[in-house]
DRENDO-1510 file (C-alpha; in Angstrom, 1 decimal, always signed):
<recs>
REC; n; res; u; v; w
REC; 1; UNK; -58.5; +6.9; -18.6 .
REC; 2; UNK; -56.5; +5.7; -21.6 .
REC; 3; UNK; -54.1; +2.8; -21.4 .
REC; 4; UNK; -50.5; +3.6; -20.5 .
REC; 5; UNK; -48.0; +3.9; -23.4 .
REC; 6; UNK; -44.5; +2.9; -22.3 .
REC; 7; UNK; -41.4; +3.8; -24.3 .
REC; 8; UNK; -38.4; +1.5; -24.2 .
REC; 9; UNK; -35.0; +2.9; -25.3 .
REC; 10; UNK; -32.2; +0.5; -26.2 .
REC; 11; UNK; -28.7; +1.8; -26.6 .
REC; 12; UNK; -28.6; -0.6; -29.7 .
REC; 13; UNK; -31.2; -1.1; -32.4 .
REC; 14; UNK; -34.9; -1.8; -32.0 .
REC; 15; UNK; -36.9; -4.0; -31.7 .
REC; 16; UNK; -35.2; -5.8; -28.8 .
REC; 17; UNK; -36.9; -9.2; -29.5 .
REC; 18; UNK; -34.5; -10.8; -27.1 .
REC; 19; UNK; -35.8; -9.1; -23.9 .
REC; 20; UNK; -38.8; -7.0; -24.6 .
REC; 21; UNK; -41.3; -9.9; -24.9 .
REC; 22; UNK; -40.4; -11.1; -21.4 .
REC; 23; UNK; -40.9; -7.5; -20.1 .
REC; 24; UNK; -44.1; -7.0; -22.0 .
REC; 25; UNK; -45.5; -10.2; -20.4 .
REC; 26; UNK; -45.1; -8.6; -17.0 .
REC; 27; UNK; -46.6; -5.3; -18.1 .
REC; 28; UNK; -49.7; -7.1; -19.5 .
REC; 29; UNK; -51.9; -6.5; -22.4 .
REC; 30; UNK; -53.2; -3.2; -21.0 .
REC; 31; UNK; -49.9; -1.5; -21.6 .
REC; 32; UNK; -48.7; -0.4; -25.0 .
REC; 33; UNK; -45.0; -0.7; -25.7 .
REC; 34; UNK; -43.1; +1.5; -28.2 .
REC; 35; UNK; -39.4; +0.9; -28.8 .
REC; 36; UNK; -36.6; +3.2; -30.1 .
REC; 37; UNK; -32.9; +2.4; -30.5 .
REC; 38; UNK; -30.0; +4.8; -30.2 .
REC; 39; UNK; -28.4; +3.1; -33.2 .
REC; 40; UNK; -31.6; +2.8; -35.3 .
REC; 41; UNK; -30.9; +3.6; -38.9 .
REC; 42; UNK; -27.1; +3.4; -38.7 .
REC; 43; UNK; -25.1; +1.2; -40.9 .
REC; 44; UNK; -22.1; -1.0; -39.9 .
REC; 45; UNK; -19.5; +1.6; -40.7 .
REC; 46; UNK; -21.3; +4.3; -38.7 .
REC; 47; UNK; -21.7; +1.9; -35.7 .
REC; 48; UNK; -18.0; +0.9; -36.0 .
REC; 49; UNK; -17.1; +4.6; -35.6 .
REC; 50; UNK; -18.7; +4.6; -32.2 .
REC; 51; UNK; -16.4; +1.9; -30.8 .
REC; 52; UNK; -14.6; +2.4; -27.5 .
REC; 53; UNK; -11.1; +3.7; -27.4 .
REC; 54; UNK; -8.6; +3.3; -24.5 .
REC; 55; UNK; -10.1; +5.1; -21.4 .
REC; 56; UNK; -13.7; +5.0; -22.7 .
REC; 57; UNK; -16.5; +3.6; -20.6 .
REC; 58; UNK; -17.6; +0.5; -22.5 .
REC; 59; UNK; -21.2; -0.4; -23.4 .
REC; 60; UNK; -22.4; -3.5; -25.2 .
REC; 61; UNK; -25.7; -3.9; -27.0 .
REC; 62; UNK; -27.6; -5.8; -29.6 .
REC; 63; UNK; -28.1; -4.8; -33.2 .
REC; 64; UNK; -31.2; -5.6; -35.2 .
REC; 65; UNK; -29.6; -8.7; -36.8 .
REC; 66; UNK; -28.8; -10.1; -33.4 .
REC; 67; UNK; -25.1; -9.4; -33.3 .
REC; 68; UNK; -23.5; -7.6; -30.4 .
REC; 69; UNK; -21.8; -4.2; -30.7 .
REC; 70; UNK; -19.4; -2.5; -28.4 .
REC; 71; UNK; -19.7; +1.2; -28.2 .
REC; 72; UNK; -18.3; +4.1; -26.1 .
REC; 73; UNK; -20.7; +5.7; -23.7 .
REC; 74; UNK; -19.6; +9.2; -24.7 .
REC; 75; UNK; -20.9; +8.5; -28.2 .
REC; 76; UNK; -24.3; +7.2; -27.1 .
REC; 77; UNK; -25.6; +9.6; -24.4 .
REC; 78; UNK; -26.9; +12.2; -26.9 .
REC; 79; UNK; -28.5; +9.5; -29.0 .
REC; 80; UNK; -30.3; +8.1; -26.0 .
REC; 81; UNK; -31.6; +11.5; -25.1 .
REC; 82; UNK; -32.8; +12.0; -28.7 .
REC; 83; UNK; -34.7; +8.7; -28.5 .
REC; 84; UNK; -36.3; +9.6; -25.2 .
REC; 85; UNK; -37.5; +13.0; -26.7 .
REC; 86; UNK; -38.8; +11.3; -29.8 .
REC; 87; UNK; -40.8; +8.8; -27.8 .
REC; 88; UNK; -42.3; +11.6; -25.7 .
REC; 89; UNK; -43.3; +13.5; -28.8 .
REC; 90; UNK; -45.0; +10.3; -30.0 .
REC; 91; UNK; -47.2; +10.2; -26.9 .
REC; 92; UNK; -45.5; +7.8; -24.4 .
REC; 93; UNK; -46.6; +8.3; -20.8 .
REC; 94; UNK; -43.3; +7.0; -19.3 .
REC; 95; UNK; -40.0; +5.7; -20.6 .
REC; 96; UNK; -37.5; +3.1; -19.5 .
REC; 97; UNK; -33.9; +2.9; -20.6 .
REC; 98; UNK; -32.8; -0.6; -21.6 .
REC; 99; UNK; -29.2; -0.3; -20.2 .
REC; 100; UNK; -27.9; -0.8; -16.7 .
REC; 101; UNK; -24.9; +1.5; -17.2 .
REC; 102; UNK; -24.7; +4.7; -15.1 .
REC; 103; UNK; -25.7; +7.6; -17.3 .
REC; 104; UNK; -25.4; +11.4; -16.7 .
REC; 105; UNK; -28.7; +13.2; -16.1 .
REC; 106; UNK; -31.2; +12.7; -18.9 .
REC; 107; UNK; -34.1; +15.0; -19.5 .
REC; 108; UNK; -37.7; +13.7; -19.7 .
REC; 109; UNK; -41.1; +15.4; -19.4 .
REC; 110; UNK; -42.6; +12.2; -18.0 .
REC; 111; UNK; -41.5; +9.5; -15.7 .
REC; 112; UNK; -38.1; +8.0; -16.7 .
REC; 113; UNK; -36.9; +4.6; -15.3 .
REC; 114; UNK; -33.2; +4.1; -15.0 .
REC; 115; UNK; -32.2; +0.4; -14.6 .
REC; 116; UNK; -28.9; +1.2; -12.9 .
REC; 117; UNK; -30.7; +3.1; -10.2 .
REC; 118; UNK; -33.4; +0.4; -9.9 .
REC; 119; UNK; -30.8; -2.3; -9.4 .
REC; 120; UNK; -28.8; -0.2; -7.1 .
REC; 121; UNK; -31.8; +0.7; -5.0 .
REC; 122; UNK; -32.9; -2.9; -4.8 .
REC; 123; UNK; -29.5; -4.1; -3.6 .
REC; 124; UNK; -29.3; -1.3; -1.0 .
REC; 125; UNK; -32.7; -2.5; +0.3 .
REC; 126; UNK; -31.5; -6.1; +0.8 .
REC; 127; UNK; -29.1; -7.9; +3.2 .
REC; 128; UNK; -27.5; -11.3; +2.5 .
REC; 129; UNK; -24.8; -13.6; +3.8 .
REC; 130; UNK; -21.5; -13.5; +1.9 .
REC; 131; UNK; -20.4; -11.2; -0.9 .
REC; 132; UNK; -22.3; -9.7; -3.8 .
REC; 133; UNK; -21.9; -11.5; -7.2 .
REC; 134; UNK; -22.2; -9.3; -10.3 .
REC; 135; UNK; -22.5; -10.8; -13.8 .
REC; 136; UNK; -21.1; -8.3; -16.4 .
REC; 137; UNK; -21.3; -8.8; -20.2 .
REC; 138; UNK; -17.7; -9.2; -21.2 .
REC; 139; UNK; -14.1; -9.4; -19.9 .
REC; 140; UNK; -13.5; -5.8; -21.0 .
REC; 141; UNK; -16.3; -4.7; -18.7 .
REC; 142; UNK; -14.9; -6.3; -15.6 .
REC; 143; UNK; -12.6; -3.4; -14.4 .
REC; 144; UNK; -15.2; -0.6; -14.9 .
REC; 145; UNK; -18.0; -2.7; -13.4 .
REC; 146; UNK; -16.0; -3.6; -10.4 .
REC; 147; UNK; -15.0; +0.0; -9.9 .
REC; 148; UNK; -18.6; +1.2; -10.2 .
REC; 149; UNK; -20.0; -1.2; -7.7 .
REC; 150; UNK; -17.2; -0.5; -5.2 .
REC; 151; UNK; -17.9; +3.2; -5.6 .
REC; 152; UNK; -21.5; +2.4; -4.7 .
REC; 153; UNK; -20.4; +0.7; -1.4 .
REC; 154; UNK; -20.3; -3.0; -2.3 .
REC; 155; UNK; -17.6; -5.6; -2.3 .
REC; 156; UNK; -18.4; -7.3; -5.6 .
REC; 157; UNK; -17.2; -10.5; -7.2 .
REC; 158; UNK; -17.5; -9.6; -10.9 .
REC; 159; UNK; -17.7; -12.4; -13.5 .
REC; 160; UNK; -18.0; -11.9; -17.2 .
REC; 161; UNK; -20.7; -13.8; -19.2 .
REC; 162; UNK; -22.0; -12.5; -22.6 .
REC; 163; UNK; -25.8; -12.2; -22.9 .
REC; 164; UNK; -25.5; -12.1; -26.7 .
REC; 165; UNK; -23.8; -15.4; -27.3 .
REC; 166; UNK; -25.2; -18.9; -26.9 .
REC; 167; UNK; -24.7; -19.9; -23.3 .
REC; 168; UNK; -22.7; -23.1; -23.1 .
REC; 169; UNK; -23.1; -25.3; -20.0 .
REC; 170; UNK; -19.4; -24.9; -19.4 .
REC; 171; UNK; -19.6; -21.0; -19.4 .
REC; 172; UNK; -22.5; -21.0; -17.0 .
REC; 173; UNK; -20.8; -23.6; -14.7 .
REC; 174; UNK; -17.6; -21.5; -14.8 .
REC; 175; UNK; -19.5; -18.4; -13.7 .
REC; 176; UNK; -21.3; -20.3; -11.0 .
REC; 177; UNK; -18.1; -21.9; -9.8 .
REC; 178; UNK; -16.5; -18.4; -9.4 .
REC; 179; UNK; -19.4; -17.2; -7.4 .
REC; 180; UNK; -19.4; -20.3; -5.2 .
REC; 181; UNK; -15.7; -20.0; -4.6 .
REC; 182; UNK; -16.1; -16.4; -3.5 .
REC; 183; UNK; -18.9; -17.2; -1.1 .
REC; 184; UNK; -21.5; -15.0; -2.7 .
REC; 185; UNK; -24.9; -14.9; -1.2 .
REC; 186; UNK; -26.7; -12.9; -3.9 .
REC; 187; UNK; -26.0; -12.5; -7.7 .
REC; 188; UNK; -27.2; -9.5; -9.8 .
REC; 189; UNK; -27.1; -9.7; -13.6 .
REC; 190; UNK; -25.8; -6.3; -14.6 .
REC; 191; UNK; -26.9; -6.0; -18.2 .
REC; 192; UNK; -30.4; -5.7; -19.7 .
REC; 193; UNK; -29.6; -8.3; -22.3 .
REC; 194; UNK; -29.5; -11.3; -19.9 .
REC; 195; UNK; -32.4; -13.7; -20.2 .
REC; 196; UNK; -34.7; -15.4; -17.7 .
REC; 197; UNK; -33.3; -18.8; -18.7 .
REC; 198; UNK; -29.8; -17.8; -17.8 .
REC; 199; UNK; -31.0; -16.4; -14.5 .
REC; 200; UNK; -32.8; -19.6; -13.7 .
REC; 201; UNK; -29.7; -21.7; -14.5 .
REC; 202; UNK; -27.4; -19.6; -12.5 .
REC; 203; UNK; -29.8; -19.8; -9.5 .
REC; 204; UNK; -29.8; -23.5; -9.8 .
REC; 205; UNK; -26.0; -23.7; -10.1 .
REC; 206; UNK; -25.1; -21.3; -7.3 .
REC; 207; UNK; -28.0; -22.0; -4.9 .
REC; 208; UNK; -28.4; -18.3; -4.3 .
REC; 209; UNK; -31.0; -15.7; -5.4 .
REC; 210; UNK; -30.2; -14.1; -8.8 .
REC; 211; UNK; -31.7; -10.7; -9.8 .
REC; 212; UNK; -32.4; -10.1; -13.5 .
REC; 213; UNK; -32.3; -6.4; -14.3 .
REC; 214; UNK; -34.8; -6.3; -17.2 .
REC; 215; UNK; -37.5; -8.1; -15.2 .
REC; 216; UNK; -36.9; -5.8; -12.2 .
REC; 217; UNK; -37.4; -2.8; -14.4 .
REC; 218; UNK; -40.5; -4.3; -16.0 .
REC; 219; UNK; -42.0; -4.8; -12.5 .
REC; 220; UNK; -41.3; -1.1; -11.6 .
REC; 221; UNK; -42.9; +0.1; -14.8 .
REC; 222; UNK; -45.9; -2.2; -14.3 .
REC; 223; UNK; -46.4; -0.8; -10.8 .
REC; 224; UNK; -46.1; +2.8; -12.1 .
REC; 225; UNK; -48.7; +2.0; -14.8 .
REC; 226; UNK; -51.0; +0.4; -12.3 .
REC; 227; UNK; -50.7; -2.9; -14.3 .
</recs>
């Protein structure tokens, strides 16, 4: 049997050198990774035209040069679908989306891994003392993130922290302090752009378990690949 070929679709531009190497380390050398980005090939002006307007669901992602970009979900769903289809035509045996946002149904001929559902399923399988802490990638995300997790049945403490800017000790301590003050017993990092180092520091500062979405997704993909 040939080695699995996994497609990773970012809502930004590929390659995602910030998170994919950590995911690939979990998948192992027997799994081939192919990346596509919903914004691949677009210039600055074209990306700027996809920016959110009042009332839009907000997504944030990373461009090829490392800068963050805010985009409206309504502009990106079709591009994500096109990237999935392209990867399947190129021979991938399963695909994972690199975004924890809740998406409308996406079509795929092979297995499709949706990080929002992975994170949601994991949290529904766990019990912990205190409230649920959620790290969201910007202040603008806080209202929609809080609403989404409440709709899913949780009582979240939502704290903004950008995964695409250098994490100062003060910013991390501020987030941890907010979680400690709210008596959180578990923290979930609700963006695929967060890094293992940030997870480890938040765990140290809060004294609670911290779930990192991209590594959870990588472990699900690894299991599905038999890696």
